[in-house]
Biopython code that builds the backbone (N, CA, C, O; Angstrom):
import numpy as np
from Bio.PDB.StructureBuilder import StructureBuilder

atoms = [
    (1, "MET", "N", (-26.943, 6.647, 22.602)),
    (1, "MET", "CA", (-25.899, 7.332, 22.838)),
    (1, "MET", "C", (-26.726, 8.658, 21.901)),
    (1, "MET", "O", (-27.881, 8.540, 21.492)),
    (2, "THR", "N", (-26.000, 9.702, 21.715)),
    (2, "THR", "CA", (-26.641, 11.247, 21.096)),
    (2, "THR", "C", (-26.306, 10.644, 19.110)),
    (2, "THR", "O", (-25.874, 9.572, 18.687)),
    (3, "GLU", "N", (-26.598, 11.472, 18.623)),
    (3, "GLU", "CA", (-26.051, 11.734, 17.905)),
    (3, "GLU", "C", (-25.247, 12.350, 17.037)),
    (3, "GLU", "O", (-25.434, 12.365, 15.821)),
    (4, "THR", "N", (-23.725, 13.223, 18.005)),
    (4, "THR", "CA", (-22.875, 13.445, 17.681)),
    (4, "THR", "C", (-22.038, 12.277, 18.658)),
    (4, "THR", "O", (-20.830, 12.244, 18.426)),
    (5, "GLU", "N", (-22.405, 11.566, 19.445)),
    (5, "GLU", "CA", (-21.552, 10.080, 19.790)),
    (5, "GLU", "C", (-21.698, 9.590, 18.019)),
    (5, "GLU", "O", (-20.730, 9.964, 17.356)),
    (6, "LYS", "N", (-22.843, 8.770, 17.182)),
    (6, "LYS", "CA", (-22.505, 8.261, 16.729)),
    (6, "LYS", "C", (-21.877, 8.695, 15.455)),
    (6, "LYS", "O", (-21.255, 7.866, 14.790)),
    (7, "LEU", "N", (-21.996, 10.021, 15.031)),
    (7, "LEU", "CA", (-21.041, 11.062, 13.776)),
    (7, "LEU", "C", (-19.623, 10.149, 14.459)),
    (7, "LEU", "O", (-18.952, 9.132, 14.286)),
    (8, "THR", "N", (-19.725, 11.002, 15.080)),
    (8, "THR", "CA", (-17.826, 10.630, 15.759)),
    (8, "THR", "C", (-17.466, 9.553, 15.493)),
    (8, "THR", "O", (-16.536, 9.580, 14.687)),
    (9, "LYS", "N", (-18.014, 7.763, 16.044)),
    (9, "LYS", "CA", (-17.846, 6.947, 15.670)),
    (9, "LYS", "C", (-17.736, 6.525, 14.702)),
    (9, "LYS", "O", (-16.935, 5.636, 14.413)),
    (10, "GLN", "N", (-18.703, 7.189, 13.775)),
    (10, "GLN", "CA", (-18.608, 6.635, 12.145)),
    (10, "GLN", "C", (-17.763, 7.165, 11.266)),
    (10, "GLN", "O", (-17.521, 6.639, 10.179)),
    (11, "ARG", "N", (-17.040, 8.690, 11.841)),
    (11, "ARG", "CA", (-15.973, 9.323, 10.799)),
    (11, "ARG", "C", (-14.679, 8.869, 11.486)),
    (11, "ARG", "O", (-13.566, 8.987, 10.974)),
    (12, "ASN", "N", (-14.954, 8.280, 12.828)),
    (12, "ASN", "CA", (-12.611, 7.431, 13.421)),
    (12, "ASN", "C", (-13.490, 5.808, 12.479)),
    (12, "ASN", "O", (-12.507, 5.352, 11.895)),
    (13, "LEU", "N", (-14.679, 4.872, 12.114)),
    (13, "LEU", "CA", (-14.416, 3.895, 11.698)),
    (13, "LEU", "C", (-13.882, 4.211, 10.173)),
    (13, "LEU", "O", (-13.253, 3.400, 9.494)),
    (14, "VAL", "N", (-14.224, 5.448, 9.788)),
    (14, "VAL", "CA", (-13.874, 5.646, 8.554)),
    (14, "VAL", "C", (-12.255, 6.086, 8.188)),
    (14, "VAL", "O", (-11.423, 5.661, 7.387)),
    (15, "ALA", "N", (-12.269, 6.984, 9.041)),
    (15, "ALA", "CA", (-10.791, 7.360, 8.861)),
    (15, "ALA", "C", (-9.726, 5.735, 9.701)),
    (15, "ALA", "O", (-8.535, 5.431, 9.635)),
    (16, "ALA", "N", (-10.536, 5.296, 10.176)),
    (16, "ALA", "CA", (-9.570, 3.686, 10.287)),
    (16, "ALA", "C", (-9.435, 2.829, 8.769)),
    (16, "ALA", "O", (-8.470, 2.274, 8.243)),
    (17, "ALA", "N", (-10.855, 2.997, 8.341)),
    (17, "ALA", "CA", (-10.168, 3.087, 7.118)),
    (17, "ALA", "C", (-9.919, 2.627, 5.931)),
    (17, "ALA", "O", (-9.842, 1.597, 5.261)),
    (18, "PHE", "N", (-9.779, 4.246, 5.899)),
    (18, "PHE", "CA", (-8.927, 5.098, 5.256)),
    (18, "PHE", "C", (-7.259, 4.419, 5.041)),
    (18, "PHE", "O", (-6.652, 3.964, 4.071)),
    (19, "ASN", "N", (-6.928, 4.631, 6.482)),
    (19, "ASN", "CA", (-5.744, 4.411, 6.590)),
    (19, "ASN", "C", (-5.205, 3.279, 6.400)),
    (19, "ASN", "O", (-4.060, 3.026, 6.027)),
    (20, "ALA", "N", (-6.053, 2.594, 6.665)),
    (20, "ALA", "CA", (-5.994, 0.522, 6.651)),
    (20, "ALA", "C", (-5.573, 0.636, 4.838)),
    (20, "ALA", "O", (-4.580, 0.057, 4.397)),
    (21, "ILE", "N", (-6.041, 1.054, 4.390)),
    (21, "ILE", "CA", (-6.022, 1.355, 2.884)),
    (21, "ILE", "C", (-4.843, 1.966, 2.175)),
    (21, "ILE", "O", (-4.045, 1.304, 1.511)),
    (22, "GLU", "N", (-4.783, 3.228, 2.349)),
    (22, "GLU", "CA", (-3.248, 3.596, 2.347)),
    (22, "GLU", "C", (-1.704, 3.471, 3.066)),
    (22, "GLU", "O", (-0.619, 4.020, 2.876)),
    (23, "ASP", "N", (-2.246, 2.400, 4.032)),
    (23, "ASP", "CA", (-1.098, 1.777, 4.688)),
    (23, "ASP", "C", (-0.775, 0.716, 3.715)),
    (23, "ASP", "O", (0.359, 0.636, 3.244)),
    (24, "LYS", "N", (-2.136, -0.467, 3.248)),
    (24, "LYS", "CA", (-2.076, -1.292, 2.056)),
    (24, "LYS", "C", (-1.105, -0.457, 0.739)),
    (24, "LYS", "O", (0.083, -0.765, 0.641)),
    (25, "SER", "N", (-1.696, 0.575, -0.214)),
    (25, "SER", "CA", (-1.441, 0.483, -0.486)),
    (25, "SER", "C", (-0.123, 1.304, -1.080)),
    (25, "SER", "O", (0.149, 1.488, -2.266)),
    (26, "LEU", "N", (0.694, 1.789, 0.218)),
    (26, "LEU", "CA", (1.716, 1.849, -0.434)),
    (26, "LEU", "C", (3.114, 0.770, -0.197)),
    (26, "LEU", "O", (4.255, 0.930, -0.632)),
    (27, "ARG", "N", (2.477, -0.558, 0.796)),
    (27, "ARG", "CA", (3.118, -1.279, 1.311)),
    (27, "ARG", "C", (2.992, -2.133, -0.378)),
    (27, "ARG", "O", (3.719, -3.084, -0.665)),
    (28, "LEU", "N", (2.134, -1.667, -1.155)),
    (28, "LEU", "CA", (1.987, -2.617, -2.568)),
    (28, "LEU", "C", (3.040, -1.856, -3.622)),
    (28, "LEU", "O", (3.803, -2.386, -4.430)),
    (29, "ALA", "N", (2.796, -0.239, -3.306)),
    (29, "ALA", "CA", (3.662, 0.365, -4.744)),
    (29, "ALA", "C", (5.535, 0.006, -3.849)),
    (29, "ALA", "O", (6.681, 0.397, -4.067)),
    (30, "MET", "N", (4.900, -0.888, -2.880)),
    (30, "MET", "CA", (6.942, -0.142, -2.374)),
    (30, "MET", "C", (6.821, -1.532, -2.957)),
    (30, "MET", "O", (7.207, -1.615, -4.123)),
    (31, "ASN", "N", (6.346, -2.695, -2.372)),
    (31, "ASN", "CA", (6.661, -4.513, -3.255)),
    (31, "ASN", "C", (6.662, -4.240, -5.141)),
    (31, "ASN", "O", (7.574, -4.532, -5.915)),
    (32, "ALA", "N", (5.378, -3.623, -5.458)),
    (32, "ALA", "CA", (6.576, -3.541, -7.226)),
    (32, "ALA", "C", (7.116, -2.511, -7.010)),
    (32, "ALA", "O", (8.214, -2.934, -7.370)),
    (33, "GLU", "N", (7.332, -1.455, -6.720)),
    (33, "GLU", "CA", (9.020, -1.156, -6.858)),
    (33, "GLU", "C", (10.486, -2.329, -6.892)),
    (33, "GLU", "O", (11.361, -2.603, -7.714)),
    (34, "ASP", "N", (10.092, -2.812, -5.383)),
    (34, "ASP", "CA", (11.392, -4.435, -6.025)),
    (34, "ASP", "C", (10.845, -4.867, -6.420)),
    (34, "ASP", "O", (11.424, -5.004, -7.498)),
    (35, "ASN", "N", (9.639, -5.525, -6.546)),
    (35, "ASN", "CA", (10.329, -6.015, -7.872)),
    (35, "ASN", "C", (10.435, -5.726, -8.665)),
    (35, "ASN", "O", (10.532, -6.803, -9.252)),
    (36, "GLU", "N", (10.578, -4.588, -9.809)),
    (36, "GLU", "CA", (10.777, -3.823, -10.109)),
    (36, "GLU", "C", (12.386, -3.711, -10.719)),
    (36, "GLU", "O", (12.815, -3.533, -11.859)),
    (37, "LYS", "N", (12.895, -3.857, -9.712)),
    (37, "LYS", "CA", (14.223, -3.243, -9.496)),
    (37, "LYS", "C", (14.842, -4.788, -9.828)),
    (37, "LYS", "O", (15.787, -5.145, -10.530)),
    (38, "LYS", "N", (13.874, -5.536, -8.999)),
    (38, "LYS", "CA", (14.704, -7.260, -9.369)),
    (38, "LYS", "C", (14.566, -7.477, -11.519)),
    (38, "LYS", "O", (15.394, -7.433, -12.429)),
    (39, "LEU", "N", (13.598, -7.622, -11.470)),
    (39, "LEU", "CA", (12.810, -7.671, -12.780)),
    (39, "LEU", "C", (14.592, -7.259, -13.525)),
    (39, "LEU", "O", (15.567, -7.978, -13.743)),
    (40, "ALA", "N", (14.398, -6.127, -13.678)),
    (40, "ALA", "CA", (15.713, -5.131, -13.912)),
    (40, "ALA", "C", (16.812, -5.653, -13.933)),
    (40, "ALA", "O", (17.518, -5.821, -14.927)),
    (41, "ASP", "N", (17.104, -6.035, -12.520)),
    (41, "ASP", "CA", (18.623, -7.004, -11.815)),
    (41, "ASP", "C", (18.556, -8.307, -13.012)),
    (41, "ASP", "O", (19.439, -8.520, -13.843)),
    (42, "ALA", "N", (17.291, -9.085, -12.856)),
    (42, "ALA", "CA", (17.138, -10.444, -13.223)),
    (42, "ALA", "C", (17.450, -10.079, -15.025)),
    (42, "ALA", "O", (18.445, -10.474, -15.633)),
    (43, "PHE", "N", (16.762, -9.569, -15.389)),
    (43, "PHE", "CA", (17.040, -8.864, -17.428)),
    (43, "PHE", "C", (18.545, -8.591, -17.708)),
    (43, "PHE", "O", (19.206, -8.894, -18.702)),
    (44, "GLY", "N", (19.031, -7.734, -16.214)),
    (44, "GLY", "CA", (21.081, -7.475, -17.003)),
    (44, "GLY", "C", (21.876, -8.714, -17.279)),
    (44, "GLY", "O", (22.784, -8.973, -18.068)),
    (45, "GLU", "N", (20.919, -9.721, -15.923)),
    (45, "GLU", "CA", (21.941, -10.717, -16.064)),
    (45, "GLU", "C", (21.901, -11.577, -16.986)),
    (45, "GLU", "O", (22.881, -12.235, -17.334)),
    (46, "LEU", "N", (20.422, -11.692, -17.628)),
    (46, "LEU", "CA", (20.806, -12.524, -18.701)),
    (46, "LEU", "C", (21.416, -11.918, -19.595)),
    (46, "LEU", "O", (22.278, -12.525, -20.230)),
    (47, "LEU", "N", (21.027, -10.097, -19.972)),
    (47, "LEU", "CA", (21.685, -9.687, -21.071)),
    (47, "LEU", "C", (23.884, -10.069, -21.655)),
    (47, "LEU", "O", (24.593, -10.237, -22.646)),
    (48, "ASP", "N", (23.964, -9.968, -19.620)),
    (48, "ASP", "CA", (25.601, -10.656, -19.187)),
    (48, "ASP", "C", (25.826, -11.440, -20.032)),
    (48, "ASP", "O", (26.806, -11.506, -20.775)),
    (49, "PHE", "N", (24.823, -12.164, -19.965)),
    (49, "PHE", "CA", (25.120, -14.115, -20.366)),
    (49, "PHE", "C", (25.213, -14.035, -21.597)),
    (49, "PHE", "O", (26.122, -14.523, -22.268)),
    (50, "ILE", "N", (24.116, -13.301, -22.072)),
    (50, "ILE", "CA", (24.131, -13.657, -23.544)),
    (50, "ILE", "C", (25.374, -12.943, -24.032)),
    (50, "ILE", "O", (25.703, -13.016, -25.217)),
]
sb = StructureBuilder()
sb.init_structure("model")
sb.init_model(0)
sb.init_chain("A")
sb.init_seg("    ")
for serial, (resi, resn, name, xyz) in enumerate(atoms, 1):
    if name == "N":
        sb.init_residue(resn, " ", resi, " ")
    sb.init_atom(name, np.array(xyz, "f"), 0.0, 1.0, " ", f" {name:<3s}", serial, name[0])
structure = sb.get_structure()
């Protein structure tokens, strides 16, 4: 394997890792937003009940 091929493979692995981290971060952010909405809805229902 040439040096260029090694560097290309390394670059591809780093890019794949970055994409996986970015995807997970986006999913966590969306889940947090959904949880925040659910919490706000539950709190609203609690206030309505009181």
